[in-house]
TORGU-806091 format. One record per residue (C-alpha): residue number from 1; residue in one letter; chain; x, y, z. Coordinates in pm, 1 decimal, always signed. Layout:
N
+-----+---------+--------+----------+----------+----------+
: num : residuo : cadena :       xx :       yy :       zz :
+-----+---------+--------+----------+----------+----------+
: NUM :       A :      A :        X :        Y :        Z :
...
+-----+---------+--------+----------+----------+----------+
***
This chain:
300
+-----+---------+--------+----------+----------+----------+
: num : residuo : cadena :       xx :       yy :       zz :
+-----+---------+--------+----------+----------+----------+
:   1 :       M :      A :  +2775.2 : -17386.7 :  -5281.4 :
:   2 :       A :      A :  +2663.4 : -17026.6 :  -5204.4 :
:   3 :       R :      A :  +2395.7 : -17196.2 :  -4957.4 :
:   4 :       D :      A :  +2687.4 : -17392.2 :  -4828.1 :
:   5 :       R :      A :  +2892.8 : -17074.2 :  -4760.4 :
:   6 :       S :      A :  +2572.0 : -16855.3 :  -4570.0 :
:   7 :       Q :      A :  +2517.7 : -17159.5 :  -4360.8 :
:   8 :       R :      A :  +2944.4 : -17176.7 :  -4231.6 :
:   9 :       E :      A :  +2916.7 : -16795.8 :  -4227.3 :
:  10 :       D :      A :  +2567.7 : -16890.1 :  -4001.1 :
:  11 :       Y :      A :  +2779.4 : -17079.3 :  -3751.2 :
:  12 :       S :      A :  +3115.4 : -16921.1 :  -3775.0 :
:  13 :       T :      A :  +2980.8 : -16553.9 :  -3660.9 :
:  14 :       P :      A :  +2815.9 : -16706.4 :  -3358.0 :
:  15 :       L :      A :  +3115.5 : -16929.3 :  -3203.2 :
:  16 :       R :      A :  +3367.3 : -16621.3 :  -3311.3 :
:  17 :       R :      A :  +3146.1 : -16407.8 :  -3061.5 :
:  18 :       L :      A :  +3119.0 : -16638.8 :  -2793.9 :
:  19 :       L :      A :  +3495.3 : -16712.8 :  -2787.8 :
:  20 :       V :      A :  +3556.3 : -16327.2 :  -2736.3 :
:  21 :       G :      A :  +3344.3 : -16318.7 :  -2480.5 :
:  22 :       I :      A :  +3465.8 : -16626.9 :  -2279.2 :
:  23 :       L :      A :  +3857.7 : -16428.6 :  -2343.4 :
:  24 :       V :      A :  +3706.4 : -16080.3 :  -2196.5 :
:  25 :       L :      A :  +3585.5 : -16268.3 :  -1957.8 :
:  26 :       C :      A :  +3895.2 : -16472.3 :  -1869.2 :
:  27 :       L :      A :  +4078.5 : -16109.5 :  -1906.5 :
:  28 :       V :      A :  +3848.5 : -15985.1 :  -1662.3 :
:  29 :       A :      A :  +3868.4 : -16237.0 :  -1375.9 :
:  30 :       I :      A :  +4248.6 : -16214.7 :  -1338.5 :
:  31 :       F :      A :  +4261.8 : -15889.4 :  -1336.6 :
:  32 :       L :      A :  +4002.3 : -15870.6 :  -1066.1 :
:  33 :       V :      A :  +4207.7 : -16164.7 :   -886.7 :
:  34 :       W :      A :  +4550.6 : -15981.5 :   -950.7 :
:  35 :       R :      A :  +4399.4 : -15659.4 :   -764.2 :
:  36 :       I :      A :  +4227.1 : -15804.3 :   -524.5 :
:  37 :       D :      A :  +4405.3 : -15729.4 :   -182.9 :
:  38 :       S :      A :  +4323.7 : -16082.6 :    +36.3 :
:  39 :       P :      A :  +4582.0 : -16321.0 :   +162.4 :
:  40 :       R :      A :  +4400.8 : -16616.0 :     +2.3 :
:  41 :       V :      A :  +4445.6 : -16430.1 :   -370.7 :
:  42 :       E :      A :  +4802.0 : -16327.2 :   -279.8 :
:  43 :       R :      A :  +4861.3 : -16746.5 :   -211.8 :
:  44 :       F :      A :  +4656.9 : -16822.0 :   -513.0 :
:  45 :       R :      A :  +4907.5 : -16548.6 :   -747.5 :
:  46 :       A :      A :  +5202.0 : -16705.1 :   -590.0 :
:  47 :       Q :      A :  +5095.9 : -17047.7 :   -652.4 :
:  48 :       V :      A :  +5015.7 : -16917.8 :  -1037.8 :
:  49 :       V :      A :  +5320.4 : -16765.7 :  -1023.0 :
:  50 :       D :      A :  +5562.3 : -17078.7 :   -925.5 :
:  51 :       R :      A :  +5389.4 : -17281.6 :  -1182.3 :
:  52 :       V :      A :  +5364.8 : -17041.8 :  -1513.9 :
:  53 :       V :      A :  +5688.3 : -16906.7 :  -1442.9 :
:  54 :       P :      A :  +5959.0 : -17176.3 :  -1424.3 :
:  55 :       S :      A :  +5817.6 : -17276.9 :  -1737.5 :
:  56 :       M :      A :  +5882.3 : -16966.0 :  -1933.2 :
:  57 :       D :      A :  +6259.0 : -17033.4 :  -1916.6 :
:  58 :       W :      A :  +6278.9 : -17120.4 :  -2281.7 :
:  59 :       A :      A :  +6110.8 : -16858.3 :  -2375.8 :
:  60 :       M :      A :  +6371.7 : -16659.1 :  -2214.1 :
:  61 :       A :      A :  +6677.8 : -16887.3 :  -2322.3 :
:  62 :       P :      A :  +6713.6 : -16671.6 :  -2656.3 :
:  63 :       V :      A :  +6685.8 : -16374.9 :  -2496.6 :
:  64 :       T :      A :  +6973.8 : -16476.2 :  -2331.3 :
:  65 :       A :      A :  +7166.8 : -16601.6 :  -2551.2 :
:  66 :       T :      A :  +7168.0 : -16298.8 :  -2769.8 :
:  67 :       V :      A :  +7285.4 : -16077.0 :  -2464.9 :
:  68 :       K :      A :  +7561.3 : -16334.4 :  -2388.8 :
:  69 :       L :      A :  +7631.8 : -16298.5 :  -2763.3 :
:  70 :       F :      A :  +7644.0 : -15903.7 :  -2742.6 :
:  71 :       R :      A :  +7872.2 : -15886.2 :  -2421.1 :
:  72 :       D :      A :  +8088.1 : -16175.0 :  -2580.9 :
:  73 :       F :      A :  +8146.0 : -15942.0 :  -2895.8 :
:  74 :       Q :      A :  +8178.5 : -15610.1 :  -2661.0 :
:  75 :       S :      A :  +8457.7 : -15846.9 :  -2495.0 :
:  76 :       Y :      A :  +8615.9 : -15974.8 :  -2786.5 :
:  77 :       R :      A :  +8622.7 : -15605.0 :  -2926.9 :
:  78 :       A :      A :  +8793.6 : -15475.0 :  -2629.0 :
:  79 :       L :      A :  +9040.0 : -15754.9 :  -2628.8 :
:  80 :       T :      A :  +9101.9 : -15630.3 :  -3004.4 :
:  81 :       D :      A :  +9212.6 : -15298.3 :  -2877.8 :
:  82 :       Q :      A :  +9412.1 : -15382.2 :  -2577.3 :
:  83 :       N :      A :  +9624.8 : -15674.5 :  -2819.8 :
:  84 :       R :      A :  +9648.0 : -15375.2 :  -3068.6 :
:  85 :       E :      A :  +9836.2 : -15157.2 :  -2842.6 :
:  86 :       L :      A : +10043.6 : -15419.6 :  -2708.0 :
:  87 :       R :      A : +10162.3 : -15493.9 :  -3030.4 :
:  88 :       S :      A : +10262.5 : -15083.8 :  -3049.7 :
:  89 :       E :      A : +10415.9 : -15101.0 :  -2756.7 :
:  90 :       L :      A : +10646.4 : -15399.6 :  -2787.3 :
:  91 :       R :      A : +10719.3 : -15265.3 :  -3157.7 :
:  92 :       Q :      A : +10829.2 : -14975.5 :  -2931.2 :
:  93 :       M :      A : +11012.6 : -15139.1 :  -2697.9 :
:  94 :       Q :      A : +11185.3 : -15364.0 :  -2984.8 :
:  95 :       A :      A : +11333.1 : -15042.8 :  -3095.3 :
:  96 :       W :      A : +11462.6 : -14941.4 :  -2796.5 :
:  97 :       K :      A : +11595.9 : -15239.9 :  -2677.8 :
:  98 :       E :      A : +11809.1 : -15255.7 :  -3080.8 :
:  99 :       A :      A : +11952.8 : -14860.9 :  -2905.2 :
: 100 :       A :      A : +11990.7 : -14935.8 :  -2578.8 :
: 101 :       L :      A : +12240.7 : -15258.5 :  -2760.5 :
: 102 :       Q :      A : +12382.2 : -15022.1 :  -2943.3 :
: 103 :       L :      A : +12518.0 : -14768.8 :  -2709.6 :
: 104 :       E :      A : +12573.3 : -15072.0 :  -2496.4 :
: 105 :       Q :      A : +12872.9 : -15171.1 :  -2733.8 :
: 106 :       E :      A : +12971.0 : -14819.4 :  -2777.4 :
: 107 :       N :      A : +12967.3 : -14795.5 :  -2411.1 :
: 108 :       A :      A : +13194.4 : -15108.9 :  -2392.2 :
: 109 :       R :      A : +13454.6 : -14926.2 :  -2653.7 :
: 110 :       L :      A : +13533.0 : -14668.2 :  -2509.7 :
: 111 :       R :      A : +13554.4 : -14819.5 :  -2211.9 :
: 112 :       D :      A : +13773.0 : -15046.3 :  -2337.7 :
: 113 :       L :      A : +13956.0 : -14717.8 :  -2460.8 :
: 114 :       N :      A : +13981.6 : -14617.9 :  -2114.5 :
: 115 :       N :      A : +14155.6 : -14918.8 :  -1976.9 :
: 116 :       V :      A : +14454.1 : -14899.2 :  -2230.3 :
: 117 :       R :      A : +14770.1 : -14894.7 :  -2040.1 :
: 118 :       L :      A : +14984.6 : -14616.7 :  -2179.3 :
: 119 :       D :      A : +15301.1 : -14433.8 :  -2101.0 :
: 120 :       P :      A : +15185.1 : -14165.4 :  -1874.8 :
: 121 :       R :      A : +15329.6 : -13909.7 :  -2103.9 :
: 122 :       L :      A : +15175.0 : -13982.3 :  -2436.8 :
: 123 :       T :      A : +14842.6 : -13810.5 :  -2492.5 :
: 124 :       Y :      A : +14563.7 : -13925.5 :  -2756.1 :
: 125 :       V :      A : +14278.2 : -13867.4 :  -2962.5 :
: 126 :       T :      A : +13961.1 : -14030.2 :  -3007.0 :
: 127 :       G :      A : +13785.5 : -14025.8 :  -3304.2 :
: 128 :       V :      A : +13562.1 : -14255.5 :  -3518.1 :
: 129 :       V :      A : +13569.5 : -14514.0 :  -3747.9 :
: 130 :       M :      A : +13402.7 : -14349.5 :  -4053.5 :
: 131 :       A :      A : +13452.6 : -14545.6 :  -4351.0 :
: 132 :       D :      A : +13596.7 : -14897.7 :  -4413.5 :
: 133 :       S :      A : +13830.7 : -14842.6 :  -4753.3 :
: 134 :       G :      A : +14040.0 : -15169.0 :  -4726.3 :
: 135 :       S :      A : +14014.3 : -15380.1 :  -5062.1 :
: 136 :       P :      A : +14203.8 : -15705.2 :  -5108.6 :
: 137 :       F :      A : +14535.2 : -15456.5 :  -5213.4 :
: 138 :       R :      A : +14454.8 : -15233.6 :  -4920.2 :
: 139 :       Q :      A : +14389.6 : -15220.4 :  -4580.0 :
: 140 :       S :      A : +14273.9 : -14908.0 :  -4439.8 :
: 141 :       V :      A : +14032.9 : -14693.1 :  -4250.8 :
: 142 :       L :      A : +13914.7 : -14366.9 :  -4246.0 :
: 143 :       V :      A : +13827.3 : -14125.8 :  -3863.0 :
: 144 :       N :      A : +13674.3 : -13845.9 :  -3767.5 :
: 145 :       V :      A : +13967.0 : -13647.3 :  -3668.6 :
: 146 :       G :      A : +14192.8 : -13484.5 :  -3861.4 :
: 147 :       A :      A : +14440.4 : -13134.8 :  -3889.4 :
: 148 :       R :      A : +14206.0 : -12935.0 :  -3723.5 :
: 149 :       D :      A : +14289.6 : -13192.1 :  -3413.8 :
: 150 :       G :      A : +14652.8 : -13144.0 :  -3432.5 :
: 151 :       I :      A : +14659.1 : -13511.7 :  -3607.7 :
: 152 :       V :      A : +14971.6 : -13581.4 :  -3792.5 :
: 153 :       D :      A : +15112.7 : -13820.9 :  -4049.1 :
: 154 :       G :      A : +15289.5 : -14131.1 :  -3882.9 :
: 155 :       W :      A : +15088.3 : -14146.1 :  -3572.6 :
: 156 :       A :      A : +15005.3 : -14432.8 :  -3378.9 :
: 157 :       A :      A : +14648.4 : -14574.1 :  -3390.7 :
: 158 :       M :      A : +14514.6 : -14812.1 :  -3123.2 :
: 159 :       D :      A : +14176.9 : -14956.4 :  -3042.0 :
: 160 :       G :      A : +14023.3 : -15046.5 :  -2680.1 :
: 161 :       I :      A : +14314.9 : -15402.5 :  -2674.5 :
: 162 :       G :      A : +14615.2 : -15327.0 :  -2924.8 :
: 163 :       L :      A : +14769.4 : -15098.2 :  -3215.2 :
: 164 :       V :      A : +14587.3 : -15131.7 :  -3510.8 :
: 165 :       G :      A : +14820.0 : -14896.5 :  -3797.2 :
: 166 :       R :      A : +14921.2 : -14549.1 :  -3819.7 :
: 167 :       I :      A : +14806.0 : -14215.6 :  -3975.4 :
: 168 :       S :      A : +14867.8 : -14198.7 :  -4385.8 :
: 169 :       G :      A : +14711.8 : -13887.3 :  -4461.9 :
: 170 :       V :      A : +14559.5 : -13626.3 :  -4339.5 :
: 171 :       G :      A : +14313.5 : -13382.1 :  -4396.4 :
: 172 :       K :      A : +14117.4 : -13105.7 :  -4250.3 :
: 173 :       N :      A : +13818.8 : -13308.4 :  -4086.1 :
: 174 :       T :      A : +13914.5 : -13703.9 :  -4152.4 :
: 175 :       S :      A : +14228.1 : -13871.5 :  -4178.8 :
: 176 :       R :      A : +14357.0 : -14219.4 :  -4324.0 :
: 177 :       V :      A : +14498.9 : -14471.2 :  -4076.8 :
: 178 :       I :      A : +14723.1 : -14752.4 :  -4284.1 :
: 179 :       L :      A : +14629.6 : -15090.1 :  -4100.5 :
: 180 :       L :      A : +14916.2 : -15351.2 :  -3930.4 :
: 181 :       T :      A : +14798.3 : -15576.1 :  -4215.9 :
: 182 :       D :      A : +14840.0 : -15336.1 :  -4561.8 :
: 183 :       A :      A : +15150.1 : -15463.2 :  -4729.2 :
: 184 :       S :      A : +15312.6 : -15173.8 :  -4639.1 :
: 185 :       S :      A : +15323.9 : -15154.0 :  -4309.0 :
: 186 :       S :      A : +15656.8 : -15230.7 :  -4108.9 :
: 187 :       V :      A : +15602.3 : -15230.0 :  -3774.7 :
: 188 :       P :      A : +15951.7 : -15295.3 :  -3534.4 :
: 189 :       A :      A : +15882.1 : -15509.9 :  -3256.4 :
: 190 :       V :      A : +15987.3 : -15662.8 :  -2954.5 :
: 191 :       I :      A : +15915.7 : -16072.6 :  -2879.4 :
: 192 :       Q :      A : +15887.1 : -16127.8 :  -2526.9 :
: 193 :       P :      A : +15995.9 : -16289.9 :  -2282.3 :
: 194 :       S :      A : +16285.8 : -16399.7 :  -2533.3 :
: 195 :       R :      A : +16329.3 : -16061.0 :  -2610.7 :
: 196 :       Q :      A : +16386.3 : -16124.2 :  -2994.6 :
: 197 :       A :      A : +16428.0 : -15806.0 :  -3200.0 :
: 198 :       A :      A : +16165.5 : -15845.6 :  -3479.3 :
: 199 :       L :      A : +16005.1 : -15685.8 :  -3808.6 :
: 200 :       V :      A : +15599.7 : -15718.1 :  -3809.7 :
: 201 :       T :      A : +15484.8 : -15675.9 :  -4201.9 :
: 202 :       G :      A : +15145.1 : -15679.9 :  -4330.6 :
: 203 :       D :      A : +15036.4 : -15911.8 :  -4623.3 :
: 204 :       N :      A : +14696.0 : -15853.0 :  -4708.8 :
: 205 :       S :      A : +14541.8 : -16104.3 :  -4463.7 :
: 206 :       A :      A : +14462.6 : -16152.1 :  -4100.8 :
: 207 :       A :      A : +14797.1 : -16240.2 :  -3956.5 :
: 208 :       P :      A : +15087.4 : -15996.4 :  -4068.0 :
: 209 :       L :      A : +15428.4 : -16215.4 :  -4085.0 :
: 210 :       V :      A : +15697.6 : -16184.4 :  -3807.6 :
: 211 :       S :      A : +16050.6 : -16180.3 :  -4044.1 :
: 212 :       F :      A : +16407.5 : -16084.2 :  -3960.0 :
: 213 :       L :      A : +16441.4 : -16306.4 :  -3649.4 :
: 214 :       E :      A : +16786.9 : -16331.9 :  -3522.4 :
: 215 :       S :      A : +16745.7 : -16633.3 :  -3314.4 :
: 216 :       P :      A : +16387.4 : -16792.4 :  -3436.5 :
: 217 :       E :      A : +16465.7 : -17106.2 :  -3191.6 :
: 218 :       L :      A : +16374.2 : -16859.1 :  -2894.5 :
: 219 :       V :      A : +16046.5 : -16778.7 :  -3023.7 :
: 220 :       R :      A : +15707.9 : -16970.1 :  -2932.5 :
: 221 :       P :      A : +15348.3 : -16986.7 :  -3042.0 :
: 222 :       G :      A : +15176.1 : -16692.8 :  -2743.1 :
: 223 :       D :      A : +15423.7 : -16511.9 :  -2673.6 :
: 224 :       R :      A : +15383.4 : -16139.8 :  -2643.6 :
: 225 :       V :      A : +15415.6 : -15965.4 :  -2961.3 :
: 226 :       I :      A : +15503.7 : -15533.3 :  -2857.4 :
: 227 :       S :      A : +15642.6 : -15256.3 :  -3049.0 :
: 228 :       S :      A : +15993.2 : -15184.1 :  -2965.6 :
: 229 :       G :      A : +15966.4 : -14801.9 :  -3103.3 :
: 230 :       D :      A : +16293.0 : -14841.2 :  -3301.5 :
: 231 :       G :      A : +16273.5 : -14562.5 :  -3589.2 :
: 232 :       G :      A : +16092.4 : -14327.9 :  -3416.8 :
: 233 :       V :      A : +15730.5 : -14386.8 :  -3571.9 :
: 234 :       F :      A : +15547.8 : -14617.3 :  -3297.4 :
: 235 :       P :      A : +15598.0 : -14568.8 :  -2893.0 :
: 236 :       A :      A : +15799.4 : -14834.4 :  -2732.2 :
: 237 :       G :      A : +15567.6 : -15058.2 :  -2527.2 :
: 238 :       L :      A : +15237.1 : -15076.3 :  -2798.2 :
: 239 :       L :      A : +15053.1 : -15422.5 :  -2761.8 :
: 240 :       I :      A : +15053.5 : -15537.7 :  -3098.1 :
: 241 :       G :      A : +14922.8 : -15938.0 :  -3039.3 :
: 242 :       Q :      A : +15047.9 : -16275.4 :  -2995.6 :
: 243 :       V :      A : +15308.8 : -16509.6 :  -3198.0 :
: 244 :       A :      A : +15113.1 : -16771.2 :  -3411.0 :
: 245 :       A :      A : +15199.2 : -17056.2 :  -3691.6 :
: 246 :       D :      A : +15070.7 : -17091.5 :  -3961.6 :
: 247 :       P :      A : +15015.8 : -17439.8 :  -4166.3 :
: 248 :       Q :      A : +15342.5 : -17354.6 :  -4355.7 :
: 249 :       G :      A : +15504.8 : -17309.7 :  -4045.1 :
: 250 :       R :      A : +15603.5 : -16936.0 :  -4108.8 :
: 251 :       L :      A : +15544.1 : -16709.1 :  -3778.3 :
: 252 :       R :      A : +15262.0 : -16451.0 :  -3719.3 :
: 253 :       V :      A : +15088.1 : -16225.3 :  -3544.6 :
: 254 :       R :      A : +14771.9 : -16307.9 :  -3416.1 :
: 255 :       L :      A : +14643.5 : -15912.0 :  -3384.2 :
: 256 :       A :      A : +14552.9 : -15802.4 :  -3037.3 :
: 257 :       A :      A : +14345.5 : -15560.4 :  -3188.3 :
: 258 :       E :      A : +13922.1 : -15662.9 :  -3337.8 :
: 259 :       Y :      A : +13973.5 : -15534.2 :  -3629.7 :
: 260 :       E :      A : +13600.2 : -15679.4 :  -3714.9 :
: 261 :       R :      A : +13463.7 : -15440.9 :  -3488.0 :
: 262 :       L :      A : +13643.6 : -15147.8 :  -3534.2 :
: 263 :       E :      A : +13435.7 : -14858.7 :  -3395.7 :
: 264 :       F :      A : +13640.5 : -14577.4 :  -3223.6 :
: 265 :       L :      A : +14036.0 : -14521.3 :  -3250.9 :
: 266 :       R :      A : +14264.8 : -14367.3 :  -3015.7 :
: 267 :       V :      A : +14521.2 : -14179.9 :  -3172.8 :
: 268 :       L :      A : +14844.8 : -14121.3 :  -3002.7 :
: 269 :       R :      A : +15043.9 : -13802.2 :  -2989.1 :
: 270 :       H :      A : +15400.3 : -13883.7 :  -3050.5 :
: 271 :       Y :      A : +15672.4 : -13673.7 :  -3209.6 :
: 272 :       G :      A : +15904.8 : -13907.8 :  -3177.0 :
: 273 :       I :      A : +16278.1 : -13946.6 :  -3013.4 :
: 274 :       E :      A : +16430.6 : -13528.2 :  -3005.0 :
: 275 :       A :      A : +16709.8 : -13546.9 :  -3181.4 :
: 276 :       P :      A : +16980.2 : -13379.1 :  -2969.0 :
: 277 :       G :      A : +17145.3 : -13057.1 :  -3138.7 :
: 278 :       D :      A : +17513.5 : -13099.6 :  -2970.6 :
: 279 :       P :      A : +17716.2 : -13442.7 :  -2888.6 :
: 280 :       G :      A : +17819.5 : -13270.3 :  -2595.9 :
: 281 :       D :      A : +17506.9 : -13345.1 :  -2405.8 :
: 282 :       L :      A : +17563.2 : -13695.5 :  -2451.7 :
: 283 :       V :      A : +17898.3 : -13758.4 :  -2439.4 :
: 284 :       Q :      A : +18157.9 : -13531.8 :  -2155.1 :
: 285 :       P :      A : +18414.8 : -13394.8 :  -2285.0 :
: 286 :       A :      A : +18797.0 : -13456.8 :  -2164.8 :
: 287 :       I :      A : +18936.5 : -13344.4 :  -1930.0 :
: 288 :       T :      A : +19289.0 : -13144.2 :  -2096.8 :
: 289 :       S :      A : +19399.1 : -13061.6 :  -1719.8 :
: 290 :       L :      A : +19457.3 : -13151.1 :  -1357.7 :
: 291 :       D :      A : +19310.3 : -12823.5 :  -1228.8 :
: 292 :       E :      A : +18982.4 : -12912.6 :  -1368.1 :
: 293 :       L :      A : +19002.9 : -13308.8 :  -1269.8 :
: 294 :       T :      A : +19029.2 : -13139.2 :   -916.2 :
: 295 :       R :      A : +18767.3 : -12899.9 :   -932.3 :
: 296 :       R :      A : +18480.9 : -13144.9 :  -1058.3 :
: 297 :       A :      A : +18613.5 : -13363.5 :   -776.4 :
: 298 :       E :      A : +18526.6 : -13047.7 :   -551.2 :
: 299 :       D :      A : +18208.5 : -13000.8 :   -675.2 :
: 300 :       G :      A : +18084.8 : -13356.0 :   -625.1 :
+-----+---------+--------+----------+----------+----------+
***
């Protein structure tokens, strides 16, 4: 076996040397051909390139795919960052949208308050509804105006459309408004166009009752209900609502004020009807003599 091994080594060593020599000669020949500046050699080089380079596409395919994958990864990362920024901007826009909607609703309420037609002799103080302290047994709200603003018990409170209630309890900075739906609320009213006097009384429901009608047959659902001013508590001509009939046939008032969305209230400054100090201011004294009658006739 040692002899066989030595024989193989004797044959392989010269063969290896021969192959290395041939490879070196080929490389030297290629180098010389590539360095020779001759038209024929140039054409030969071109033919070699045309034959060898197209067949190397298979070798460049992994490199091309790797480069493309790297570029796609970079593009995906850029898209991820851009998507994150867009989501953040979208959240900010949603917050701004909510703020804009709240401001739009608040602006609409204020415009409603400005559109209410009132007696030009009446002035008012606008307050914000702070809390709803209503319950099944008491209907009232709190507003952020009080004694420092000159608020007085009994003054009427309105929203942008109609009468809401009256002031009942004044603090330094806040006031309580008893709503028309409260059981203790009673408002003298006039029903138009029949001019029927009535009393709108609350019963802790959404639609107060219409009572003390002289001629109920003259009243129809849909008739307009306004304050009459009797008693000097509420100014005359304030819109309360419209007449409606309940399933039992009783007449009620569908209130014009939006009680579900009370945000601002207008408190009317109303000091009532000034009582005359001297009856003679209303009734002229009796004529006692003919001379006085003549004098008044000459005066005009």
